N, C-alpha and C positions, 0 to 999 in steps of 0.2 A: 373375484374379489376386487372391490373398488380401490383406486389409488388414493392414498392420503394426500391432502394439499401440501404443497411445499411452502414453508414459511421463510420469508426473506429476512434473515437476521444480519445485522451489520457485522462485518468481519472484526475479529479481535484486533487486527492491525489498525483498521480505521477507527475503532473505539479508542485505542491508545493514542493515535494521532490527534483525535478530537480533543481528548482530555488534556493532552500536552499543550495544544494551542490555547485552550482556555486558561491553563495554569500560567502560560507565558503572558497572556494579556493581563491576568490579575497581578502577577509579579511585576510586570512593567508599570502597572498603575501605581503599585506601592512604592516602586523605586523612584518614579518620576514626580510623585506628589511631595512637594517640599514640606519638611516639618516646620511648624510654625514656632518661632523662637519666643520665649517669654523674657521680655526685657528685664534684666536683673542687675542691680549694682550694689556693691558694698561701699559705703561712703564714709571716708575717714575725714573728720573735720574737728574744729575746736570751737564751735559755737555752742557754748554751754550756759552762758548767763541768761537772765530773763528775756531781755529783748532779742538776743542772738538766737535763743532757743526757739522763739516764736517765728523768727525769720527762717530758720532751718526747717521748721515744721511746715511752713508754707511751700517750700521746694519739695518736700516729701509728699505732701498732699497732691500737688500738681503731677508729680511722677506717678504716683499710684492711681490717680484718676485717669491717666493716659494708658493704664494697663501695665505698669511697671511694678516690680517687686523691689522694695528698698530695704537694704540691710544697714542699720545705723551703727556707726563705729566712732562715737564721740571721744575726744580726749581733752580733758579740762586743762585750761591754761590759756589766758587771754592773748599772749604773744605768739602762740603756736610753737614754742620751743619744745614742749613735751610731745606734741603731735609729730614734730620732725624726728624726734628720737624713736618714736614708735614706727614711723614709716621706714626709717633706715634698717631697723631690726627686722621688719617683715620682708623687705626687699632682700636682705641678706639671707633670710630663711627661705626664699623662693615663693613667698606667699604675699605679694603686694596687693593692697586693696585695689578695686577697680577705678574708683574716683577719689581724688585726694585734693583737699584744699591746699593750694600752693601759690607762691607768688615770686615776683622779681627774677633775679638771676638764677634762683633754684629751678625755675622752669627750664631754662636753657641747659643748665647742668645735667638734668635728668634726660632731656631730649638728646643731648650730645652723647650720652651713654647708651642710647638706643633702647631705653626702657619704655618710652611713651608711644601711644598710638596717635597718629595724625588725625586732625579733625577737619581736614581740608574739604571732604565731601559735604559735611554739614555747613561749614563756613561759606562754601560756594552757593549752596542751595538757599541759605539764609541771608546772603549778601553782607557778611561781616565786614568786608573791606570798606563798604559805604557807611555803615552805621557806627563804627568804632572810631574814636579820636586817635590820631597818630601815636600819641604817648602811650596809650593802652595797647594799640595794635603791636607796637614794637616790643612790649613786655611778653605778649602771648605767642609770638612767633619766633621760629628759629630756622635760619637758612631758607626763608621764604615759605615755610609751612606752619600752619596753626597746630600748636601742641597744647593749648589751654583755652578755656572759655572764661572770660571775665564776668564776674557777678555784679560788680558795682564799682564806684569810685568813692573812696573815703577821703575826707580832709583831716589831716592830723592836727594842724595848728588852729584848733578851736579852744576858746576859753568859755566855760559854762559858769553862769553867775546866778546866785540866789538873790533876786532883787529886793526881797523883803529884808533880808539880813543886811544887805548893803545900805539900804535906806535907814535902817535902824541905827547903824553905826555912823551914818552921815558921810558916806564916801561914794564917789562916782565910779563907774566902770573905767578902769585905767586904759589909756591908749599908748603909753610909753612905759618902759621899764622903770624909769624914775617914778612915774605916777603909781605904778604897781606897788613899788617898795613903800611909798608914802601911805598908800591905802592899807597895805598889809600891816604896817606898824600901828596904824590907828585901829584896825580890826583886832589885832593881838592884844592891844591895851584894853580893849573892851571885852576881852575874854572870849573872842570868837576865833576859831581856827581860820587863818587867812586862805590857806591852800589845802584842799583835800587831795591826798596823795597816797599811793600804794608803793611800798618800798620793794620793788622788783627791778632787776636790771633792764628789762625792756621799757618799763614805765619811766625810769630815769633817763634811758637813752632817748625816748621820745621827748621828754621835757628838754633835754640837752639840744636836740635838733631844732626844737621850737625857739629856744633862746638864740641859737646860732643864726637862724633866719632873721629873727626880730632885730638882733643887734648888727649883724653883718650884711644882711640883704641877700637876694637870690644869687648874685654872681659869687659872693664870698662862700655861700653855702655850697655851691657846686664845686668851687675850687677845693674846699676843705673836706667835705663829706662824700663827694662823688668822685672827683678827680684825684683826691688824696694828695694834693699838692703839699710838699713839705714846708714851704714858706708860709702857706695859709695855716697849716696846723700849728706852727710855732709863732704865729704872729701876735701882736699886741691885742688884736680883735679877739683871738681865741682865749687869751688871758682874761679879757673882760667877760667872755662867755662863762668861764669857770668862776669868775668873781660873782656873777649873777646867780650861778648855781649854788654857791655858798650861801648867798642871801636867802634863796628859796628854801634851803635846808632848815633855815631858822623859822620859817613860816608854816611848817607842817607840824602835826601833833606827835606826841611820843609813841603812839600806837601804830605808826605807819610801816614798820619793817614787816615784809612778807605779805602785806595786805593786798588782796585782789582789787583791781580797778573798780569793779562794780560795787564792792563794799565801801570804797572811798566815795563813790557816787551817792551812797546812802547818807553819808555825812552832809553832803550838799543838799540832798532832799529834805532831811529832817531839821535843817537850819543850824547844825553844829559848825558847818563850814560855809564860807562865803563864795569861794571860787574853786574850780577845778580845771586844770589844763589837760585835755584829753581829746582824742579823735571823735568824730561824729557818731561812733557807735554808742557813745555816752547818751545821745539823744534817744536812741532806741531803748536804752535802759530806763531813762526818765519817763518817756511816754508809756512804756509798758507798765510803770507804776502809777499811771493815771495823771502824770504831771503835764501841764499845758504850756507849750512854748509861748513866750511873750507875757505870761502871767506868773507861772511858778518858777520858770527859769528863763534866762536870756542867753542867746548864743552870741559871742563876740569874738572878733579877731584877736589872736594872741598879740600882746603888746609889741610895738616896734614896727619895722618896715613891712610893707605889703608883700605877700607871696602865698603860694598855695602848695602845701606839702602833700604829695599824692601818695595814697596807699590804695591798693586794689586787691580784693579777694578774687581768686580764680580757681578753677578746677582743672587738673590734668587727669588724663585717663591712661593708666598703665596698661600696656598691651596684653590682650587675653585671646587665647585660641578658642575659648568657650563662646559658642554662638549666642547664647542667652546674655552673657556679660557684654559681648561687643554690641549687641543690639541695645542693651540698656545704656551703654556709654553714649551712643549716638542720640538716643531719645533724651537723655539728661542734658546733653550739650545743646540740643535744639530748644529744650524748654527754658534753660537758664537765660538765654538771650532773647527769649520771646517777650513781647510787649507786656503781656499779662503778668508774667513772673517778675519782670524788671520793676513793674510798679508795685505789686504786692510786697515783694521782698524788701525793696529799698525804703518803702514807708515804714516797715517794721524795724528794719536794721538801723535806720538813721542816716544811711548813705544816700547817694544819688545814683541814677542808672548809669551803667557802662555805655549803653547805646545812646546816641545823641539826637534821636528823632522822637522823644517822648513828650507827651502832653504834660503840663505842670499842675493841672487841676487838683490832683490828689496829694500834692506835696505841700508841707507847711512852710512857714516863712524862713526857717533856718535852711531848709533844703533848697528853696528858691534862691536864697542868698548865695549858697554854696555853688549852684549852677552858674549864677552870674559871675561870681568871683573866679570860678574855673575858666570861664570864657575869657575874662579880662586877663587872667594869669597866662593863658595860652597866647593871647594877642601881644602881651608885653614881655613874654619870655621870662615870667617869674613863677612858673610852675616847676617844682622840683620833686624828685623822688625821695621817699622816706628811707633814711638809713636804718632807723630802728625797726622798721617793719619789713625789712628785707627787700626793698624795692631798688636800692641804689648800688649796693656793694655785695661781694661774695660773703658767705656765712662766716669765714674766718676773720675777715676784716671787721664785719659787724661785731663779732665777738670781742675783738680787740678794743673797739670803741666802748662797748658796754662794760667790759672789765674795768677800764680806767675811769669812766664816768661814775660808775657806781662805787668804786673804791674811794674816789674823791668825795662823793656825796655823803658817804658814811664814815668819814674820818676827818682829821684835821689837816690833811694834805693841802699844801698851798697851791694856788692856781699855777704858779710858775712850775712847780714840780709836776702837776697834772699835765700841763702842755708838753713838757719834756717826755714824760712816760707815754703820752698818747702818740707822739710822733714815732717813737721807737717801737711801740707795739704795732702800729699800723704798718710800718716799714717791714717788720718781721712777718706780718700776716699776709702781705701782698704776694 
């Protein structure tokens, strides 16, 4: 009988070892291949008017074009007070948004509480130290670290003028407060609203700081509204500021209480009002409506002494352990200070770029004037932070100012009584 050939089969042990090795290689590959994060941000902001909405949309488009997922969380209210309330409630609930529009001392307050992610990595890569002016750099840093990325620089002390209405009434653009009062009296007699205004505390606070700078100058402004000096707050100059505020109350229409600033801008646009004192976000609203600077409206320095009241929108990033959200925060910060977005956004918003190395070709005459005036103000130490827009003092102190200013504006309170109440309220809030 012939022998059957012997078949050489791999041993069971070798087969198992071979399969185990293959599994180890596959598993190792799966473990070491990093998962790709999808940059995602929920953005809490208060850019809800026409011009502001277009500007916010430009940021969203850039972010999504770069592969990010944007979750929009707008809160209506021009001064940002409503957004601040929403933010506090969400932080208390343990659900902070990833990116939040914030400014001034509020940035340092949240940073001190350990709630914010640092942006040092992005700042170093994008050379923020070199491209930001010192005044803005100081606002967005805390203890040597970047905790916010600035979007723009707004000038608060602008006066917007309807030239056709002024010409019809036979009045020139005023350069002093006496000239303003004389022009306003003439406009009022002609049946024209001299001053378009919305009766909200932040709007009256902004009007108040504009008058303070115009009558007192930059040094007085800093003493009273930044350093909170008691002598400045109770001075004759501050009495004159409230005297002028009382005059301004007589130059607004009866429908002003509770009116949003952009609705007041509508009065200027349609020729019902001759002037409006408002920051340069007003220009964004006017141009969004198709109005042309130098033709349909004129930008002029608020009456009185020269100076530049600085307001700047910034975004902070609340710390997140989620890889997608952390990636989204870094991408958003990089885009915000990029040249492309700085140009697109600020042309739409009415402001000027936060970074100082931008070409001016795309900016209109009002923006160019703002850039020139800011440089002059920095050189002459006449750039001051906005109290009304949360750039100068803590929230409690700002609240004290707004409470007294709006109470005076909407009552028969004397200037002397207002000064007394202001000093007491500020002292209590410090």
